[in-house]
N, C-alpha and C positions, 0 to 999 in steps of 0.2 A: 167327273174326274177332270182335274185341271192339269194340263201338260205344261211342261216348261218349254222355253223357246228352243232349247236344244233338241228336246223330244219332238216338237212339231216339225222342225227342219229335217229330222231323221225320217219321219213319216212321209213328208213331202217328196224327198229324194229317193225313197225306197220304191221298189217295183210294186205294182198293184197286188200281186199274189202274196207278197211277204208283209204287206201292211197289217193284215189281221193278226198274225203271230207276233209281230213287233208290238202291236198295241196291247196284246195280252201280257207281254213281258213288262211293259211300262206300268200296267195296272197292278201286277204282283209286287213290283218294287215300291210303288206308292203305298200299298197296304202294309208292307213290312216296316216302312218308316213310321207309319201312324201307330203301329202296335208297340214300338219301342218305348220303354219307360224313360222319362226324362229324369236324370239324377237331380235330387233335391239337395240343397245346401244344408249342412248340419248346423243347428243353432250354435252360436258362439258360446263357449263355456267361460264362466268367470275364472280369472286366474287363481291358481291354487295358493293358499297361504304358505309362506316360507316358514318351515318348521326346522328348528335347530336340531341337528343330529347329535344324540347323546352317545358318546363312545362306549362300546361294550367293555366291561371289566376284563382285565387280563386273566388268563387261565391260571395264574400263579396261586390265587386264593383257593382254587380247587385242584391244585397240583397234587399228584400222588405222593410226592416226597415232602409235602407240607404236613407236619405232624399235628397241626391244629384242626385238620378235617379228618373224616373217618374213611378216607380212601386208602386202600391197601394195594400196593403194587408188588406182587410176589417176585422173588428172584427168577431169572430166566433158566431155572433148572429144577428138577423134581426133588422134593424134600418129603420128609415124613409129616403126618398131620400135626397141626399146632393151633394155638389160640392167639388171636390178635387182640391186644389190650392197649388202649389209649389212656394216658395219664397226663395231668397238668399240675405242676407244682408252682407255687408263688414264692418269690424272694423279694423282699423290700430292703432297699439300701438308701442311705442318706449321705450327702457330702460331709466331709470332716476336714480337719486341719491337715490331713495327709492324703495322698493319693491311694486309690483302691483299684485292684485288679480282680475282675470276676472271670473265672474260667469255667465254662459250661462244657463238661465232658464227663463220661463215666470214668471211674477209677478202677484200675486192676489191682487186686490184692494178691497176697502171697502167704501161704501157710506152710511153715517149714515141716510140720508134722506129716502132712500129706503130699508135700512137694507139688502143689497145684498153683495155678495162676488164675483164679476165678475173678469175676467182676463184682465190684461192690455196688451198694445202693446209693453212693454219693454221685450226684448229677451236676452240682454247681458248688463252687467254693469261692469265698470272698477273702482276698489277702490284702494285707497292708503292702502297698507297692514298694515300701522301703525295707521290707523284711528280707533277710539274706537267705539264699538258697544253696550256698556252696559250703556251709559249715557242716560239721559232723552231727551237730545237735539240731539241725533244721527240722528233722522229723518230729521233734518234741514241741515245736511251735504250734500253738492253737490258732486256727484261722479265725477271722472276724465272724463270719457266718457260713453256714452250709445249708444246702438243700438236698434232701434225700427223697427218692421216690418210694412209693408204697406198693410195689409190685408183689412183695412177699407178705403183705398184711393178711393175717388169718390162715396162713399156710403152716403145716407142721414142719418141725425142724428135721434135718437130715441126720447123718451119722455124727455130726458135730453140732454143738450148740450155735455155732455161727454160720453154718451152712444150711441152706434150704433145699428141700427135695424138689427142685425143678431146674430144667435147662431153659435158658432164655437167650435172646439176641435183640439188641437195640436196632430197630429197623429205620426209624426216622427220629430226628432231633431238631427242634425249632425253638426259638426264643423270641419273645415280643417285649420290647422295652417302651415304657411310657413314663412321663414326668407327672408327678402328682401335685406339684406346686412348690412354693417356697414360703419361708416364714416372713420374708420381707415384702414390701409393697411392689406391685408391678409384675412384670414377667420374670421368670427365673433367670438369673444371670449364668454366664459360663457356657461351656460346651462339654461334650463327651465324645469318646472314640469307640467305635464298634467295628467288628470284622471277624474273620476266621483265619486261622493260621494252619499250615500243614505241619505234619509231624517231622518232616524233613528239615524244616527251618527252625522251629522252636518246639518246646515241650519237654516233658520229663524224660523222654527216651532219646533225646539228642544231646550231642556234645555241647551245643550252644547253651542249653539249659544248665548243664553241669558246670560250665565255666562261667556262667553269669554270676554277678554278685548280688543282685536283687531281682525281685519279680518284675520290676519295671524294666530292667535291662533284658530280662529273658523274653518277655512277651510284648512289650510296648515300644521300647526305644527304637529298635531297628524296624519293627513293623510300621511305625509312624513315618519313619524317614523314607521308606520305599513305597508308601501309599497303600499298604495292606489294610490298615485301620482307617476307617472313614470318620471324619469329623462332622458332628451334627450338633446344633445348638440345643440347649435345654428348652428354650422357648418353643422350638419346632416340635420337640418331643411331647410337650404339653398339648399342642394342637392335634398332632397326629402321631400315633405310635409307629415304631420301626420294628421290622421283623427280620430275623436272620434264620438261615437254614444251613445245617451241616451237610457236607457232601462226603462221599466215600473216599477215605484216605488210602487204606490198604484192603483191596478186595478180598484177599484170602482170610484175613482176620475178621473182616466184616461178615463173612458167611459162617463163621464158627459159632457153635452153640456152647455157652459157658455156664458154669455153676454160679450161683448167687451167694456171695459172701457178705455177711453183715458184720462189720467191725464193731467191737464192743463200745468204743468211745471215739470221740473226734480227735483226740490227741494221737499223733503219729500218722495222720492221714497224709501229711506232706511227703512221706516216703512212698506213697502209692503212685504208680505210673498212670498216666492218662491212657485210656483204651484207644488203640490205634485204628480201630475200624472206621470211625468218623472223625472229621476234622474238628478240633476244639473251637468253640465260639468265645471270642475275647471281648470284654467290655472294660474299658479303662475310664475311671471317674477321677478327674483331676481334683486337687484340693479346693475347698470352697473359697469363694470370693467374698471377703468382708465377713459380716455377721449373718448373711443370708444362707440358711440351710435349705438345700434343694433335696426333695424326696423323690425316689424312683420306685417303680415296681417292675419286676421282670417275671413274666409268665413263661414257664418252660414246659413245652409240650413234647411228649415222648410217645412213640409207638413201639411196643414190644411184641415179639413173637416168642411164645413160651410153650413148653411141653411139661406135662404133669405126670406123676407116676400113676399106676393102675389103681392104687388104693384110694385115690381122691375122686370125688364126684366130678371135678372139673375136667377129668379125662374124657367124659362123655361129650364135652363141647369142642373137642378137637375136630378140625376140618382139614380135608385134603385140598390144598390150594392148587389151582391150575397154574403152572408156571407161565410167566409172561414171555413175550418174544424178545429176542436180543435187540431188535430195532426199537421196540417200545421202551425197554429199559435204558438203552443208550440215549434216546431222545429225552427221557425224563431227567437223567443225570446231567446231560449237557445243558439243558435249559436252566437247571438250578445253578450250575457253574457260571452261566452267563448273566444271571440276575445281579443287579447292583454293581456293575463294573467289576465283576469277578471277585468281590469280597464277601458276598453273601448277605448284604443288607439292602433292603428296599423299603420305601415309604408306603404304608398301607393306604393312606389317602390318595397318593398319586397312582396307585394301582387301579383304584376305582376310575380314575380319569384316564386310564390306559396309557400312562406315561411312567416308565421305569425310572426311578430316581438314580 
């Protein structure tokens, strides 16, 4: 055993009787030092490659109030069993020498014989923006195009030939607009305006609509001036579609179950009021520029809750839906209201990039 200088001095100065015990302590300390493991250096790791982080898509595409997916968020209250049905209707529109106003909303009918206010199957109507709405004969005007959902296809008629034997409620309403191209060379010229309006501002149930002279004055003019309608170029619509979602306008009317009324013809539908449960989606197409005709397609997605009578086989598919919590419902409605600067329109391509347009 090799002692250090300090240990040798300590033995030399220690009394003779204590030197043996002191030497044993020095031996034990030296043995502990020898048995200790010497930490080894970890081999140097090569630097990790820099990987670009891909942003996760926003939850809007899988949002429960997006009618294009199959997610159903029940109301925060107990209801009777019902069936959830998702439908998609397509509407193609092209630019013309005049402006066009597309109103996406259910229309409420009225039957004087039964004194009812049911909801019709009209889901979108295309008007000439210059058509008058304040004349007595405005109900006789035939719109340019209409889109009707097929919720009642194959169902038996009710007590009247225009009434169907089911109760229904429109739960979600969304629209996706894309540009199909132009007849001219290059990118499609011009722009379009999209957004949603509340029933308190415009619409067939408000005084603003009744006092307006044209559909442009009722749904577009003031909405554009205050920024409710968003401007987007047709070229950008050709690259990436744009999606809109309706929000709850009147909660009490939104929760009501209505009869389904099928008008016999498209004439006279201008007299039908828009259903106030959800906010109407507005799309204004300005007159075409030059000779280039721009074509568009609007896909309208709907989610219905319906109840069928006992005589139908569909009654067996009714389910008792567990009500959602008030916090979950409020969070879903609030997030839809905040999308797209509170006008209801956002860019599908930018959602994938996690940036709300």
